[in-house]
Residue, then its C-alpha position, 0 to 999 in steps of 0.5 A: m500500500w502506497e503512502y500518500t501525502d495530505k496534499v496528494k489526497e486533497l488534490f485527488l479528492k478535490p482536484k482543481n482545474v478539472g475540465e477543458v478550457e473553452n476555445p483553448d490556445a494550446v492543447g497537450e496530450v500524452g499517454s494512452i488509455i491502453c497503457g493505463d495513463a493519459l492526460k490532456l492539458t488545455l491552456k488559455i494564453d495572453k497573446k501579448t504577454k505569452r502568459i498562461l491565463d488558465a490551465r485545465f486538465q482531463t486525466f485517465g489514471c490513478a490518484s497520483a495522476i489526478a493529483s499531479s495534473s492538478a498540481l501542474t495546472e496550479l504551478i503554471k497559471g500566471k507564468t509566461l510560457e518560458e517560465a512554465l517550461q522551467v517547471s520540472n516533474q520534480d517541481i510537481a512532486k515537490y508541490l505535492g509534498g512528494l510522491p511514492d517512488e512507484k508513482m513518479h511517472c505521473s509527474v513526468m506525464g505532467q511535464e510532458a503534457l506541458e511541453d506538448a501544449i507549448r509546442n502546439y501553441k508555437g506550431e511546432k512538432k515534436i522532433e522525432e529521431p530517425g528510426e527512434r526505437v521503442v524499448c518498452k512495447c508494453f508501455d510504448v516507451t522509447e529509448e529517447k524518453i528513457r535517456k531524457v528522463a534518466i538524465e533529468n532525474h539522475l536515474t541509475t537503476v532499472d527500478e528507478v527508470t520503471h518508477f519514472t517511465k513505467a518502462g520495464g514494468g510489464c513483461g520485463t523483456c526490455i529490462p536488459d535493454i534498459e540496463k544497456i542504456l543506463k550503462d552507456l549513459w553513465s559510462i565515462k566515454e573516451l573522446k574519439e578525436k582531440p577537441p579544438e584547443r581553447k584559449k587558456l584561462t587566467n586564474i581569475q577567469k577560471m575562478a569566476l567561471i567555476q563560481d558561475v557554473v556552481a551557482k547557476e547549474i550545479r546547486p539548483r540541481l542538487q537543491a531540487d533533490g534535497g541536497d546542496l553544495d558549498l564552494i569552499d576554495i579554489d586552489g589552482n585546479r583543485v576545487i574544494v567543496g562541502l556537500r550539504g543536505m541529502c548529499i552528505d549520506c547519499p549512496m550516489g555521492s561519488m557519482t555526484i562528485n564525478g559528474i560535477e568534476d566532469r562538468l567543470r572540466e568541460v567548461t574550463a578545459e582543464e584537469i579540474k580535481l574536485v575535493a569534498e570535505 
């Protein structure tokens, strides 16, 4: 039996913004009744400001799907389209006070419906990769979706992928493929060709660049998962940090450090060594 927060129960029993916007400016649809979950999102948008005036939903799914859809509409009303695009599935789950691991795919469905609606408003179509492969035929989940969701939510196990996408939760024949995708995704790949040389940074430039990346990219991502990081010192190529919050005892701490180190090396083009105190 799953444990639901009071907010999830509230928005399931008394959901907000149920229905369809009259003469909507944007429509987003994801999922399939056949696969068990489906969501239709309709938006009314101010033509001048590109601000979302109203958002309504129709959902076929479980309590988490209904609550997540309701939370999504509350989060995006009043935002501009660009601001709304910054709303992640983690934001939806956080608004609800959390979701059971097995129900995180409901928050992902909300994020996807929003992206689809905004594409619809802009007259754009989802870019399909040539020959895009369906990995999980039970729930029609593509390799591209697994990769995208895994990167955005730092998923490293098949169970986590199943919780967020439902892939692997049916007959199970796709589990080896999911394992290969994760292994490929999080493996350290050797560069096949030497990258173009970049102009060497001065110490001041390097320090400013590292501080900027930590403040704008790394800390917000860690904070979204309940963790944090303090930049303590920069000594040449040694970057000394302190892990905070959920990052302190996280079993994936070494992977987090390696990921941050790789990102700092990418932006500075130097052999940065990240040291956690």
